[in-house]
Structures are given as C-alpha cells and as structure tokens.
C-alpha positions in Angstrom: -30.5 -21.5 19.2 -27.7 -21.1 21.5 -24.7 -23.2 20.9 -21.6 -24.2 22.5 -18.8 -26.2 22.2 -17.2 -28.0 25.1 -14.8 -30.7 25.8 -14.7 -33.7 28.4 -11.2 -33.4 29.8 -9.4 -30.3 31.2 -6.3 -30.0 28.9 -5.2 -31.8 26.2 -2.6 -34.5 26.0 -0.3 -35.3 22.3 -2.0 -38.1 20.8 -4.4 -39.1 23.4 -8.3 -38.9 22.0 -10.8 -37.1 23.9 -14.7 -36.1 23.4 -15.8 -33.2 22.3 -19.5 -32.2 22.4 -21.1 -29.2 20.3 -24.6 -28.7 22.8 -27.7 -27.4 21.0 -30.3 -25.4 22.9 -33.6 -24.6 21.7 -36.8 -22.7 22.9 -39.9 -24.5 23.7 -41.7 -26.1 20.9 -38.6 -25.8 18.0 -36.6 -28.9 16.9 -33.5 -30.0 15.2 -33.0 -32.9 12.6 -31.3 -36.1 13.4 -29.0 -37.4 10.9 -31.5 -38.9 8.6 -34.3 -36.4 8.8 -37.0 -38.2 7.9 -39.5 -37.1 5.1 -38.2 -33.3 4.9 -35.7 -31.6 7.0 -31.8 -31.0 7.1 -29.3 -32.5 9.5 -26.8 -30.4 11.7 -23.2 -30.2 10.1 -20.2 -28.9 12.4 -17.0 -27.9 10.1 -13.9 -27.8 12.0 -11.2 -25.3 12.1 -8.5 -27.6 14.2 -4.7 -26.9 14.8 -2.6 -29.1 12.3 -2.5 -32.9 12.9 -6.2 -33.0 14.3 -8.0 -35.8 13.3 -12.0 -35.7 13.8 -14.0 -38.7 14.3 -17.7 -38.7 13.0 -20.7 -37.1 14.6 -22.3 -39.6 17.3 -26.1 -38.9 17.0 -28.5 -39.3 20.0 -31.7 -41.7 19.5 -33.8 -39.0 17.9 -37.5 -38.3 18.8 -40.3 -38.8 16.4 -42.2 -35.8 15.0 -45.6 -36.6 13.2 -47.4 -34.1 11.2 -49.8 -35.7 9.0 -48.9 -38.4 6.8 -45.2 -37.3 7.1 -42.7 -38.6 9.6 -39.3 -36.9 10.7 -36.9 -37.4 13.1 -34.8 -35.2 15.6 -34.6 -33.0 18.7 -36.1 -30.6 21.2 -35.4 -29.2 24.2 -31.6 -29.7 24.5 -28.9 -31.8 22.3 -25.6 -32.5 22.4 -23.5 -33.9 19.6 -20.4 -35.9 20.5 -17.2 -35.5 18.6 -14.3 -37.6 19.6 -11.0 -35.4 18.3 -7.4 -37.2 17.9 -4.5 -34.5 19.1 -1.2 -35.2 17.1 2.0 -37.5 18.6 3.7 -34.1 18.8 1.9 -30.7 20.4 4.7 -27.8 20.9 2.4 -25.0 22.2 1.2 -24.0 25.6 -2.4 -23.9 24.4 -5.1 -25.5 21.9 -7.8 -23.5 20.3 -10.9 -25.7 18.9 -13.1 -23.7 16.7 -15.9 -25.0 14.5 -18.9 -23.4 12.2 -22.0 -25.5 12.9 -25.2 -25.0 10.7 -28.5 -26.5 11.3 -32.4 -26.1 11.0 -34.6 -25.0 13.2 -38.3 -26.0 13.0 -41.7 -24.8 14.7 -44.6 -23.9 12.3 -42.0 -22.4 10.4 -38.7 -23.3 9.3 -35.5 -21.5 10.0 -31.7 -22.4 8.8 -28.8 -21.0 11.5 -25.6 -21.2 12.1 -22.7 -20.1 14.8 -19.2 -20.2 15.3 -18.1 -22.0 18.4 -14.7 -21.4 20.2 -12.8 -23.3 23.1 -9.5 -23.0 24.2 -7.9 -25.5 26.2 -4.1 -26.0 27.8 -1.4 -28.9 27.0 -0.8 -31.1 29.6 2.0 -33.8 29.2 -0.2 -36.2 30.7 -4.0 -37.1 30.2 -5.9 -35.1 32.9 -9.2 -36.0 34.2 -12.1 -34.2 33.5 -13.8 -32.1 36.5 -16.9 -34.0 38.1 -19.6 -31.6 36.2 -18.0 -32.5 32.7 -17.3 -36.1 33.5 -21.3 -36.2 34.4 -22.4 -34.5 31.5 -20.7 -37.0 28.8 -21.4 -39.5 30.9 -25.0 -38.3 30.6 -24.5 -37.8 26.6 -22.9 -41.5 26.0 -25.9 -42.8 27.7 -28.1 -41.4 25.2 -26.5 -42.9 22.1 -28.6 -45.6 20.7 -27.0 -49.2 21.1 -24.9 -50.5 18.7 -26.5 -52.2 15.9 -29.6 -51.1 16.5 -32.1 -48.8 14.5 -32.8 -45.5 16.2 -35.5 -44.4 13.5 -37.5 -47.7 14.8 -37.6 -47.1 18.0 -34.2 -48.2 19.5 -34.5 -51.7 18.3 -32.4 -54.5 19.9 -29.3 -54.9 17.9 -28.9 -58.1 16.3 -26.3 -61.1 17.1 -24.1 -61.5 13.8 -24.9 -65.4 13.8 -28.7 -64.0 13.6 -28.1 -61.4 11.2 -26.6 -64.1 8.9 -29.4 -66.8 9.5 -32.0 -63.8 9.1 -29.9 -63.1 5.9 -30.3 -66.6 4.6 -34.2 -66.4 5.5 -34.5 -63.2 3.8 -32.7 -64.4 0.8 -35.1 -67.7 0.2 -38.1 -65.6 0.9 -36.8 -63.4 -1.7 -37.2 -65.5 -4.5 -41.1 -65.1 -4.2 -41.6 -61.3 -4.3 -43.1 -59.9 -7.3 -40.1 -58.1 -8.6 -38.3 -61.0 -9.3 -40.5 -64.1 -9.7 -41.1 -63.4 -13.5 -36.9 -63.9 -14.1 -36.9 -66.8 -11.9 -40.3 -68.9 -13.0 -38.4 -68.4 -17.0 -35.0 -69.6 -15.1 -36.6 -72.9 -13.7 -38.0 -73.5 -17.1 -34.8 -73.0 -18.2 -33.8 -76.2 -16.2 -35.6 -78.2 -18.8 -34.1 -77.3 -21.6 -30.5 -78.2 -19.7 -29.0 -81.5 -20.7 -28.6 -83.1 -17.2 -24.9 -83.5 -17.6 -24.4 -80.1 -17.3 -27.3 -79.2 -15.4 -25.4 -78.9 -12.0 -22.2 -76.7 -13.1 -25.4 -74.7 -14.7 -26.7 -74.5 -11.2 -23.5 -73.2 -9.7 -22.7 -70.6 -12.1 -26.2 -69.5 -11.8 -25.5 -69.3 -7.8 -21.9 -67.5 -8.5 -23.7 -65.0 -10.4 -25.8 -64.3 -7.6 -23.3 -64.5 -5.2 -20.5 -61.5 -6.7 -23.7 -59.6 -7.5 -24.3 -59.2 -3.9 -20.9 -58.6 -3.5 -20.6 -56.1 -5.6 -23.4 -54.5 -3.9 -22.4 -54.7 -0.9 -18.8 -53.2 -1.6 -20.7 -50.5 -2.9 -22.4 -49.8 -0.2 -19.2 -50.1 2.5 -17.4 -47.3 -0.4 -19.7 -45.5 -0.6 -21.1 -45.1 3.2 -17.6 -44.6 4.2 -17.3 -41.6 2.0 -20.3 -39.9 3.8 -23.2 -41.4 1.7 -26.5 -42.2 3.2 -27.6 -45.0 1.1 -29.2 -48.1 1.5 -30.8 -51.1 0.3 -31.7 -50.8 -3.5 -30.1 -47.6 -3.4 -28.8 -47.7 -7.3 -32.4 -47.4 -7.8 -31.7 -43.7 -6.6 -30.3 -42.9 -9.7 -33.0 -42.0 -12.3 -30.8 -43.1 -15.2 -30.2 -46.7 -13.7 -34.0 -46.8 -13.0 -34.1 -45.7 -17.3 -31.5 -48.0 -18.3 -33.3 -51.0 -16.3 -36.4 -50.4 -18.0 -35.3 -50.3 -21.2 -33.6 -53.7 -20.3 -36.7 -55.2 -19.4 -38.7 -53.8 -22.4 -36.1 -55.6 -24.7 -36.4 -58.8 -22.7 -40.4 -58.9 -23.1 -39.7 -58.3 -26.8 -37.6 -61.0 -27.1 -39.7 -63.5 -25.0 -42.6 -62.5 -27.3 -40.3 -63.6 -30.4 -39.7 -59.9 -31.9 -36.2 -61.0 -32.4 -34.2 -63.5 -31.4 -30.3 -62.9 -30.1 -29.3 -66.2 -28.9 -27.3 -66.2 -26.1 -25.4 -62.7 -26.5 -28.5 -60.6 -24.8 -27.2 -60.0 -21.0 -27.4 -63.9 -20.5 -30.6 -64.4 -22.2 -30.3 -67.7 -23.4 -29.3 -69.2 -20.0 -32.3 -67.2 -19.1 -34.2 -69.1 -21.2 -32.8 -72.6 -21.3 -30.0 -72.3 -23.7 -26.3 -73.9 -22.9 -24.4 -70.7 -22.2 -22.6 -70.8 -18.6 -21.9 -67.3 -19.8 -25.7 -66.8 -19.7 -26.6 -68.8 -16.5 -24.2 -66.2 -14.5 -25.6 -63.4 -16.2 -28.9 -64.4 -15.1 -27.8 -64.4 -11.7 -26.8 -61.2 -12.0 -30.3 -60.1 -13.6 -31.9 -62.0 -10.6 -30.4 -59.7 -8.3 -30.7 -56.3 -10.4 -34.5 -57.0 -9.9 -34.6 -57.9 -6.2 -33.0 -54.7 -5.3 -36.7 -53.2 -5.2 -37.7 -55.4 -2.8 -37.5 -56.3 0.7 -38.8 -59.7 1.9 -39.7 -60.6 5.5 -36.1 -61.2 8.0 -34.1 -59.1 5.0 -35.1 -55.6 6.9 -33.6 -55.9 10.4 -30.7 -58.0 9.0 -29.5 -55.7 6.3 -30.1 -52.4 8.6 -27.5 -54.4 11.2 -25.6 -55.6 8.5 -24.7 -51.8 7.0 -23.6 -50.5 10.6 -21.5 -53.1 11.5 -17.6 -53.7 10.0 -16.6 -54.7 6.2 -16.1 -58.6 7.2 -19.9 -58.9 9.1 -21.3 -56.6 6.0 -20.2 -59.2 3.4 -20.9 -62.1 5.6 -24.6 -60.9 5.7 -25.1 -59.5 2.0 -23.2 -63.4 1.2 -25.6 -65.3 2.9 -29.1 -63.2 1.8 -27.3 -64.2 -1.8 -27.2 -67.9 -0.5 -30.5 -67.9 0.1 -31.7 -66.5 -2.8 -29.5 -68.8 -4.7 -30.2 -71.9 -2.7 -33.4 -73.6 -4.4 -32.0 -73.3 -7.9 -28.5 -74.6 -6.6 -30.3 -77.5 -5.0 -32.6 -78.1 -8.3 -30.2 -78.5 -10.4 -28.3 -81.5 -8.3 -31.7 -83.3 -7.5 -33.6 -82.5 -10.5 -36.2 -85.0 -9.7 -37.8 -82.3 -8.4 -38.8 -81.0 -12.3 -40.8 -83.7 -12.3 -44.2 -81.9 -11.2 -43.2 -79.8 -14.7 -45.0 -80.9 -17.8 -42.8 -82.4 -20.1 -41.4 -79.7 -22.9 -43.3 -78.5 -25.8 -45.2 -76.5 -27.5 -46.9 -75.1 -23.9 -43.2 -73.6 -23.1 -43.3 -71.1 -26.1 -47.0 -70.1 -25.1 -45.6 -69.6 -21.3 -42.4 -68.0 -22.3 -44.6 -65.4 -24.6 -46.7 -65.0 -21.4 -44.1 -64.3 -19.2 -43.4 -61.1 -21.1 -46.0 -59.4 -20.1 -44.7 -60.0 -16.8 -41.4 -58.0 -17.9 -43.6 -54.9 -19.4 -45.0 -54.8 -16.1 -41.4 -54.4 -14.3 -41.1 -51.9 -16.8 -44.0 -49.7 -16.2 -43.6 -49.9 -12.7 -39.8 -48.7 -13.4 -41.1 -45.6 -15.5 -43.4 -44.9 -12.4 -40.3 -44.8 -10.4 -38.8 -42.5 -12.9 -41.2 -40.6 -13.1 -41.3 -39.9 -9.3 -38.0 -39.1 -9.5 -37.9 -36.5 -12.6 -41.6 -35.6 -13.7 -43.8 -36.8 -16.0 -41.6 -35.2 -19.0 -38.8 -37.3 -18.9 -41.0 -40.5 -18.5 -42.3 -39.3 -22.2 -39.1 -38.9 -23.4 -37.8 -42.1 -21.9 -40.9 -44.3 -23.6 -39.9 -42.2 -26.8 -36.5 -44.0 -26.9 -38.4 -47.4 -26.0 -40.1 -46.5 -29.1 -36.8 -46.7 -31.5 -35.7 -49.7 -29.2 -38.8 -51.4 -30.4 -38.4 -49.9 -33.7 -34.6 -51.4 -34.1 -35.4 -54.9 -33.0 -38.5 -55.2 -35.5 -36.2 -53.9 -38.2 -33.5 -56.7 -37.1 -36.0 -59.4 -36.3 -39.0 -60.1 -38.3 -38.4 -57.2 -41.0 -34.4 -58.3 -41.6 -35.6 -62.9 -41.6 -38.1 -61.8 -45.0 -35.7 -60.5 -46.7 -35.3 -62.2 -50.1 -31.6 -61.9 -50.2 -28.8 -62.0 -47.6 -27.1 -59.0 -48.1 -30.7 -57.1 -47.0 -30.8 -59.1 -44.3 -27.4 -58.2 -42.8 -28.2 -54.7 -43.7 -31.6 -54.8 -42.2 -30.0 -56.7 -38.9 -27.3 -54.0 -38.7 -29.2 -50.8 -38.9 -31.8 -52.1 -36.9 -29.1 -52.6 -34.1 -27.7 -49.7 -34.6 -31.2 -48.2 -34.0 -31.6 -50.1 -30.9 -28.2 -49.3 -29.6 -28.7 -45.3 -30.5 -32.4 -45.3 -28.8 -30.5 -47.2 -25.5 -28.0 -44.1 -25.7 -31.0 -41.7 -25.6 -32.5 -43.6 -23.0 -28.9 -43.0 -20.9 -29.3 -39.0 -22.2 -32.8 -38.4 -20.9 -33.6 -41.0 -18.0 -31.8 -38.6 -15.7 -33.2 -35.0 -17.1 -35.5 -33.4 -15.2 -38.4 -31.7 -18.0 -40.2 -28.3 -16.0 -43.6 -28.9 -15.3 -46.7 -26.1 -15.2 -47.5 -27.0 -12.0 -46.1 -23.3 -10.8 -44.1 -20.8 -12.1 -40.5 -19.9 -10.1 -40.4 -16.7 -8.0 -38.7 -13.5 -9.4 -39.6 -9.9 -7.6 -39.7 -8.9 -11.7 -42.3 -11.5 -12.2 -44.3 -10.4 -9.5 -44.4 -6.8 -10.6 -44.5 -7.1 -14.1 -47.9 -9.5 -13.6 -49.6 -6.7 -11.0 -49.0 -4.0 -13.5 -51.0 -6.2 -16.2 -54.0 -6.9 -13.2 -52.7 -10.5 -12.6 -53.2 -11.1 -8.9 -49.6 -13.1 -7.5 -49.8 -16.0 -4.7 -46.2 -16.9 -3.8 -45.5 -19.5 -2.6 -42.0 -19.5 -0.4 -41.1 -23.4 0.4 -38.3 -25.9 1.0 -38.0 -29.5 0.0 -36.5 -29.9 3.8 -39.6 -27.6 5.3 -42.1 -30.1 7.0 -44.7 -27.6 7.3 -44.5 -26.7 3.6 -44.8 -30.1 2.5 -47.8 -30.6 4.5 -49.2 -27.3 3.3 -48.7 -28.4 -0.6 -50.0 -31.7 0.0 -53.1 -30.9 2.0 -54.4 -27.7 0.5 -52.1 -25.8 -2.3 -52.2 -28.5 -4.4 -55.9 -29.7 -3.7 -58.3 -29.7 -6.5 -60.5 -27.0 -4.5 -57.9 -24.4 -4.1 -56.7 -24.9 -7.7 -59.6 -24.3 -8.7 -60.0 -21.2 -6.9 -56.5 -20.0 -8.6 -58.0 -20.7 -12.3 -61.3 -19.0 -11.6 -59.7 -15.7 -10.6 -56.9 -15.8 -12.9 -54.5 -16.0 -10.3 -50.5 -16.9 -11.3 -48.7 -19.2 -8.6 -45.1 -18.5 -8.3 -43.0 -20.7 -6.0 -40.3 -19.8 -3.9 -37.8 -22.6 -3.3 -35.1 -22.3 -1.0 -34.3 -25.4 -0.6 -30.7 -24.4 -1.9 -29.7 -21.0 -0.6 -31.4 -18.2 -2.8 -29.7 -14.3 -1.9 -33.1 -13.1 -3.9 -35.5 -15.2 -2.1 -33.6 -14.5 1.2 -34.1 -10.7 0.4 -38.0 -11.3 -0.6 -38.1 -12.9 2.9 -36.9 -10.1 4.7 -38.8 -7.8 3.0 -41.7 -9.3 5.1 -40.1 -9.3 8.6 -39.2 -13.8 8.0 -35.9 -15.4 7.8 -37.5 -19.2 7.3 -40.0 -20.9 5.5 -42.8 -21.2 5.0 -44.3 -17.9 3.8 -47.8 -17.5 1.9 -48.2 -14.0 0.4 -51.0 -13.0 -1.7 -50.5 -10.3 -3.6 -53.4 -8.0 -5.8 -53.3 -5.1 -8.0 -53.6 -1.8 -6.1 -53.7 -3.6 -2.7 -50.6 -4.5 0.3 -49.7 -7.9 0.1 -51.8 -10.2 2.4 -49.6 -12.7 4.9 -51.5 -16.2 5.2 -51.0 -18.2 8.2 -48.0 -20.7 8.1 -50.5 -23.5 8.5 -53.1 -23.8 5.8 -56.0 -25.1 5.3 -58.5 -24.8 2.0 -60.5 -22.8 3.3 -58.0 -20.1 4.8 -56.5 -19.8 1.0 -59.9 -19.9 -0.7 -61.6 -17.2 1.8 -58.3 -15.1 1.1 -58.9 -15.2 -3.0 -63.0 -14.7 -2.1 -61.4 -11.2 -1.1 -60.2 -10.7 -4.0 -63.6 -10.9 -5.9 -65.1 -8.4 -3.1 -62.3 -6.1 -4.3 -63.6 -6.7 -8.0 -67.2 -5.8 -7.5 -66.4 -2.6 -5.3 
C-alpha cells in the first residue's frame, strides 16, 4: 500500500476552504474497505495533525465495489482510491507556510488481511488570495469528485437514484400504512382495535388522536436520536436500539409480562405501560403509551416503501429527516385515527362478549412468540449463556406476577393480600433489574479456548495436539473459513476424535502477544492456521480452508502416532 496526501490549490488562503485527498494505491489483488464495510472489514481512518484553527470536514467516500465471498458481502476499493476531505483555515494565517499532516490507518485484504498505517505530510505556501489549482491537480480532483455517490443515493445499493423529498415523504406514509400488517406489529394493533369496542363513543375520537400522538412522538424521538447519534459519528439506522442487548432483553421482559397479563395471571389496570388503553380501558395515558408500544415493536420490521424512504431520510437535513419520520408515523397511525372518527367500520366485529376474553388470552401467545424472537436476537448478540440467565430472570417475573395475582386474590385477609401483592411486585421488579444487569453480559462459550503461547506449550508438553486459529471479526476470509470449515460437523468430529485442543487467537483488537505470535511464523496478517503436535514442527495450513484440507492435516497425526 502506498499512501499520499494531495491538495487541490497550489497555496492556502486564510478562511478559504479547500480540498485535500488521501490517495491509497494497492497492489493487484488487494482491497481496502468503504465506511460501512459490510459483513467484515474495517474502514480507513484519517487522524489529522493540523496547525491551530484549521477545521476538518468528513471523509467523502467514493462509490464502493461489491466484494462477494461465499454468502458474505463486503464493500470496498481495489487498485487506487482517493478519499476527499475539505479543510478550512482560520480567518488569519501569520506564517508563510502551513504543514498538513495525518496518520492514516487501514485494513488491506486479499487471501489474508493486514492492518496498515502511514504518516503523510504536505507543506503549502500561504497566499493572500485563493490560488487556482494546477491543471493536472484540477483534473485529478474533478475525477475524484465524479466518483462520489449522488446526494441521497445508497452506494451499497448500486448507486440508486436519489429520492425527491416529496416522494420520500409519500413512500414513508405508504410504508407506515403497510407497517401495520407486519408480524411484529400485528399482535399489539389487533388488541388495539378490540380496545375500541370497550371505549365509549363520545371519547373514541380523543382516544384515537391521543394514540396517534403517541405514535408520532415516538417516531420523532427516534428521528432525533438518529440525527444526534449520527452527527456524533455513529453509524446507525432504523431499529438501531435493537443493537443494544440490554434493550432487547428489557423488551423481551416487557412482552413476556404483557403476555402474562393477557392470560389473566395478574391485573394492574391502566398502570402497566398503557396496558389499560391497549386492552380497551378508558385512560388517555393508556392510549398514548399503547402508541409508543406499537412503535417500539415496529422497529424490527421494514415494510415495502420504507427502505428507500428511511435510507434517504438519514442522509438529509434534520428538517427532511423529521418530515420523513413524521410521515411514517402518520401512515402507521392513520387507520386507527380514521377508525376512531368513523366507528361504523367496527360493525364487522361481533358485539362485545365472552369471545373477547378468549381472543385476549389467545393474543398472549403472540406476545410470547415475540418474546422468543427477541431472545433469539439476544442469543446472536451475547450467546446462549445470556439467554439462559435472562430466562431465569423471566421466571422470577412470572413468580412475582403469580404471587401478586391469583395467590394474593385467594388470601382470606386483606392484610395478607396486601403483603403478597407487595412482595410479588418486589420480586418482579428485582427480576426486571436482573434482566437489566444480565441482558448485556456475555458469557463465554466452550466452542474454543483463548490463545496464549504458554497454553500451547503446556498442552504440547502434556502430549496433546493443538490447532491455533488466528482470526479477527473484520477478516472476511476468516469468517468464511469458520462458517464453511472450522465449525462444520465433520471438522469438529475430527478434532474430537484426535483430542485436538482448538485455541482462538482473536486479533479483532490489536493484541501485542498475537502480533508477536504471527511474526514468529513470518506473518503480519490473518487468517493463519497452525497445527501443533508433540515432537513435530508446526504445520501451517493454507489461508483458504476446506474441510478436506483440515481433515487431511489431522490425519497426518494418525500416521505419526502409528509409526
């Protein structure tokens, strides 16, 4: 990799913004990554060291190429890429020259991945007036700008045509309408419709409007959170809160509790997150929070028309983003607000009766289904151990609800009933606190042990062969090898048959011990696969693995032991 720093003008003028470029040139067969690398990889970073008063703009990323391997997809650049950055000098410059410097770090991959870094520097004279660029440099920067994606387009989607603001708002409204039919939203909204049956006609309209207000406020709150977090450099999108294991665990606890309520295990009226309004109570607070709840469960879903509208919204100004999210919320709330103003549409629903209790209880299983889905997400984020501990906390919530519900109601004295209700509520609250504490905790699995040189030597001294997997989360080849080979059933059985200990040297974060171990084998990148056996030199396997390659290497252990 060769890194260079270039500037468009021939001289710098006080207060006049100008463009610079970090140009990276790669050898054939190697590539670097886009700002959102995809299933693996790391984006290039530029850390500037500039004179006092200079302001730095964001990196302008060219449209990336798709890098496909097996079932994984990455985005990046090969050959040469120019990353444009606008710099703005202070209003006054007292020196004759300014020195622009930056530290550039990148990840360069072919069949292996190598983190790299370079320090680049450029000295430019200071001019009283802005100076035009030299013809060759002007042509270079014009060509670099031509490679930038059109405003509002999605570079990862083959440079899709940008939406006009009006079309984005229309798409958002249509997406909001269709969002009501998504499986993650339908259970809540079905009960909302039933709740209309139990609401007096003279207050039905205000309930519909308050429900709509809950939806709109929630969507605007999500929009503001996205705007502020992305302004701070976070790469977030729709449903970003579900990237938090703690939030996922708490949502699971909420839906599990709602399911218990629908089954009649306990009754808390209108005090449980708007449950009274959700089930047909008379509380306006309940109507508002049922709208909030509907949005919370809607965030995992993306309806038709939503993707392009949201992708456009989060790249635009705050006003456009708020308008698009508002249209999405209006579309989602629209059917229920209209239904509250024209309740004749409820005629197709049978009159209130015992069937409503049966349907309410049946809806509980939809809530439990949503709980299972959220726990599955948690398992992907934090492993099966976190799911088990979270389920244990759910058991405490159920036990507390049982104490505060039917057990307390069967009490013969009022004092005993109050004690049981309070104790049951305390158990449920403590269990919910456990969800908060355990939901984001990662428990180690026994899939592979962590690498250390001392562990390798102690296992060899005890007569056990060792397979070391030098890997990283950002290494595409590593991820493919793990999915297709290392954790396949045949290879795992081959490891077990020969009593081979698998050690993982995770280089996702820089680790000097792992770096030293790589250098020992003449490598400066991952993947690297090394099979150690007592009394034999280490055997290095190819960077691209197949089950046959690994199994054949393990069979060599059999030949050694038989001889």
